[in-house]
N, C-alpha and C positions, 0 to 999 in steps of 0.2 A: 199332869205328869204322865208320860208314856213309859211303860216298862216293857222291855224286850230282852229276855234272858238269852236269846239266841242271835243277837246282832253281832256280826263279825266285822271288824275293821282292821286295816293295816296300820292306821295311825290315829291315836286319840290325842287331841289337842285340848289342853285345859287352859282356858282364858280366851277372852274375846278382844284383847287389845291388838295393836298393830302387829306385834311379833307373832301372836297366835294365829291371827287371820292370814298373815303372809305365809306362815308355815303350812297352814291348811291348803291355801291356794297352790303353793308350789308342789305339795305332795299330790294334790288332785290332778294337776297338770301332768304329772308323771304316771298317772293311772292308779294311784292308791285309793283305797276306800277310806275316807276320812270322816271322823265324827269330831265335832267341836262342841265342847261343853263350857258353860260359864255359870257363875253364881247369879247372874241377872241378865238383863237385856244388853244388847250391844251398846246402847247409849249410856250404860252405867259403867263402862270400862274406863280405866285411867287414860287410855289413848284418846277417847272421845272428849274427856275433860281437859286434856293437855292443851293449854292455850298457846304455847309457843310454837307448836308444830313439830315437824320431823327435821332433825338436824343432819346435814350432810355437807361436806366441803365441795359444793358445786358452783359457787359464785366466782366471779373473776378475781376477787380479792382474797381468796381462800385456797387452802390445800390441806390434804389429810394430815400432814405433819403439824400444821398449826392447830387443826381440830384436836389432834392427840394431845398437844401441849395444853390446850385449854381444858380438855376433859381431865387430864391428870391434875391440873391446878385446882379445879373446883372439887375434885374427888378427895383432896386433902389426905392423900396416902391410903385411901381405901380401895382404889382401883387396881386391878390386875393389869399391868402394862401390856401383856400379850393379848388379853381380851380387848383392851381399848384399841390397840393397833389393828386388830382384825376388824373391829367394829368400824373404825373411821376409814380404813382403806377400802372396805366393802360398801360403805354407805352410798357413794355416788352411783354405783351400779344398781343397788337396790332401789334408789330413787327413780332411776330410769325404768326399772321393772314396774314400779308403782304407776308411773305415768303411762307405760305401755298397756297396762290392764285397765286404765281409765280412772284411777283414783283422782278425784278433783282437788286441785290446789289453787290458791289465789294466783292471779296473773296480773302483770303490769299492762300498760297500754299497748305494748308491742307483742303481747301474748307469751312473754317469757315468765318463768316462775317469779313471783314477787317474794323475794327472800327478806326475812326480817332478822333483827339482831338476836343472837342467842345469849342468854344470860351467862355471865362468868367468863367472857372471853378476855384473854390477856391484853388485847389491844383496846381495852376500855369500852368494848361493845361496838367497835367500828366494823367488825367483821360480820357479814350477813351470811347465814347458812340455814336459817329455819324456814322451811316451806310449810305453810299452814293451809288447812282446808278453807274453802270460801266461808265467810262469816255466816252465811245463811244456813250452813250445815253444822255449825258448832256452837258451843256455849261461850265463845270468847267474849271478853269485856271490851 
């Protein structure tokens, strides 16, 4: 453990999941001094163990309004509709950002993102919106 009582940062990010890592990268790109802390290694984060991947309405059979409907359905009344609307409307652009910075995702034979089914979709799982890291970099079954 390193102790430094005089370390000054602009942003302290707690957590090493996708959201925390993305926030740290965005702030660093803007010139902020960022420190990221986690309770364990990056491989012990929930994002690393998430087998379904990152959900975004980026497939030809999907759109943010359907993603919102699905999220509200599986949330069973516990989701804040304003927060969900922001999440699903912003998700396609954030996926593009992740690709831009080189985050690896599974690809199909044509080089496009290989999108899988997301659990809990209203269409009985026919909608594909989950982009996952390559199997060699995750703990997927």
